[in-house]
C-alpha positions in Angstrom: 27.3 114.8 157.8 27.7 117.0 154.7 28.8 115.8 151.1 32.5 117.4 151.8 32.8 115.7 155.1 31.7 112.2 153.7 33.8 112.2 150.6 36.8 113.0 153.3 36.1 110.1 155.7 35.3 107.8 152.4 39.0 108.7 151.2 41.1 108.5 154.3 38.7 105.0 154.7 40.1 103.7 151.8 43.3 105.0 151.8 44.1 103.7 155.3 42.8 100.5 154.4 44.3 100.0 151.1 47.9 100.9 153.3 47.0 98.4 156.0 46.4 96.1 153.2 49.5 96.4 151.5 51.9 96.6 154.5 50.1 93.2 155.8 50.3 91.2 152.2 53.9 92.6 151.9 55.1 91.4 155.5 53.3 87.9 155.1 54.9 87.3 151.6 58.3 88.0 153.1 58.5 87.5 156.8 59.4 83.8 155.9 61.3 84.1 152.9 65.2 83.7 153.6 66.0 81.9 150.3 65.2 84.1 147.8 62.5 83.8 145.4 62.0 80.3 146.0 61.2 81.4 149.8 59.1 83.9 148.4 57.0 81.3 146.4 57.2 79.0 149.5 56.0 81.5 151.6 53.2 82.9 149.5 50.6 81.1 151.3 51.1 83.1 154.4 49.8 86.1 152.3 46.4 84.8 150.7 44.6 86.0 153.7 46.0 89.8 153.0 45.0 89.4 149.1 41.6 89.0 150.6 41.3 92.0 152.3 43.0 93.6 149.2 39.6 92.4 147.1 37.9 93.1 149.8 39.1 97.1 149.8 37.4 96.8 146.0 34.3 95.7 147.2 34.1 98.6 150.0 35.3 101.0 147.3 32.3 99.8 144.9 29.9 99.1 147.6 29.9 100.8 150.4 27.3 99.1 153.0 28.7 95.5 151.7 32.2 96.5 151.7 31.8 97.6 155.3 30.2 94.6 156.6 32.6 91.9 155.1 36.0 94.0 156.1 33.8 94.5 159.9 33.2 90.5 159.5 37.0 89.8 158.6 38.4 92.2 161.4 35.9 90.2 163.6 37.4 86.9 162.5 41.1 88.1 162.6 40.5 89.2 166.3 39.7 85.9 167.1 42.6 84.5 164.9 45.5 86.7 166.5 43.1 86.3 169.9 44.3 82.7 169.6 48.1 83.4 169.7 48.1 85.5 172.8 49.6 88.6 171.4 48.1 92.1 171.9 49.8 94.5 169.9 49.5 92.3 167.1 45.6 92.1 167.9 45.5 96.1 168.6 47.2 96.9 165.7 46.1 94.1 162.9 42.3 93.7 164.2 41.2 97.0 165.7 41.6 99.0 162.4 39.6 96.6 160.4 36.6 96.8 162.4 36.9 100.5 162.9 37.2 101.0 159.2 34.3 98.7 158.3 32.1 100.4 161.3 33.1 103.8 159.4 32.2 102.4 155.4 28.7 101.3 156.8 28.2 104.8 158.6 29.7 106.3 155.2 26.7 104.6 153.5 24.1 105.1 155.9 25.2 108.3 155.5 24.9 109.5 152.0 23.8 106.3 150.3 26.5 104.1 148.2 27.9 105.3 145.1 
């Protein structure tokens, strides 16, 4: 792959991953919070896994191979976690992009080497 193609894929993967992490974090934080700020504080443990995803985004930003592997494993873990709930749309919308993005980060790092 050319350097330009790799840079475009890198930016797309990072951008999509940040959007997914932010949307999931905000949704998890606010979804059960009905009583204002106290509800948000009580609901904050639900957002912790998505806070971990933010950390993984940082890792993938700095070290693409390691970050890609960890995001891939996070996606696979999410697949089994959400599969237990039996919700196919959540399974496809949440876990599949994580798995694909993890593979993309691995491919990018193998294509040019980590920066």
